[in-house]
C-alpha atoms as one frame of an Amber mdcrd trajectory, in Angstrom:
protein
 468.109  29.674 182.650 465.563  30.153 179.911 462.564  32.452 180.230 459.619
  33.106 177.947 458.013  36.484 177.450 455.336  37.935 175.203 456.814  40.216
 172.549 454.463  42.621 170.780 455.461  44.294 167.506 453.671  47.061 165.682
 454.517  48.718 162.373 454.302  52.504 162.515 455.111  54.197 159.225 458.654
  53.045 158.331 459.457  51.668 161.789 458.668  48.655 163.916 458.204  49.151
 167.612 458.423  46.232 169.960 457.890  45.719 173.651 457.506  42.947 176.208
 454.180  42.786 178.028 455.656  41.272 181.183 458.757  43.460 181.439 458.259
  47.229 181.617 461.141  49.106 180.050 461.893  46.458 177.430 461.008  48.309
 174.248 462.693  49.020 170.926 462.249  50.836 167.630 463.876  49.487 164.467
 463.531  49.665 160.675 462.790  45.959 160.152 460.883  43.353 162.102 463.966
  41.139 162.342 466.034  44.030 163.739 463.288  44.735 166.260 463.255  41.084
 167.340 467.005  41.003 167.872 467.077  44.373 169.655 464.247  43.284 171.937
 466.110  40.091 172.877 469.137  42.216 173.772 467.002  44.676 175.755 465.452
  41.829 177.747 468.864  40.363 178.543 470.239  43.737 179.654 467.230  44.496
 181.853 467.388  41.072 183.521 471.127  41.440 184.164 470.633  44.942 185.559
 467.733  43.837 187.784 469.782  40.932 189.153 472.755  43.206 189.892 470.529
  45.717 191.692 468.906  42.948 193.722 472.335  41.571 194.667 473.433  45.001
 195.883 470.298  45.360 197.999 470.785  42.021 199.780 474.566  42.130 200.061
 475.603  41.158 203.574 472.080  40.203 204.623 470.845  36.817 205.793 468.568
  35.688 202.964 467.022  32.476 201.624 467.302  31.825 197.893 465.085  29.397
 196.029 463.668  28.856 192.570 460.027  29.753 192.037 457.945  28.732 189.050
 454.669  30.273 187.960 452.283  29.400 185.176 450.319  32.076 183.416
């Protein structure tokens, strides 16, 4: 599955900070813009994996309906 997010980068002194507008908690601080981009990709992946695992734990053993949902922004 491929998702698109809005990454925002800002240079502060000798550092780049980056975050994802649509995903609270996905933020990084790196020395270069390229490092910030890569770290932010990794942070997004880890947060999505963690959120999926938590959701699976919460519905374990329950009668649920699963379906894909698509939104346009």
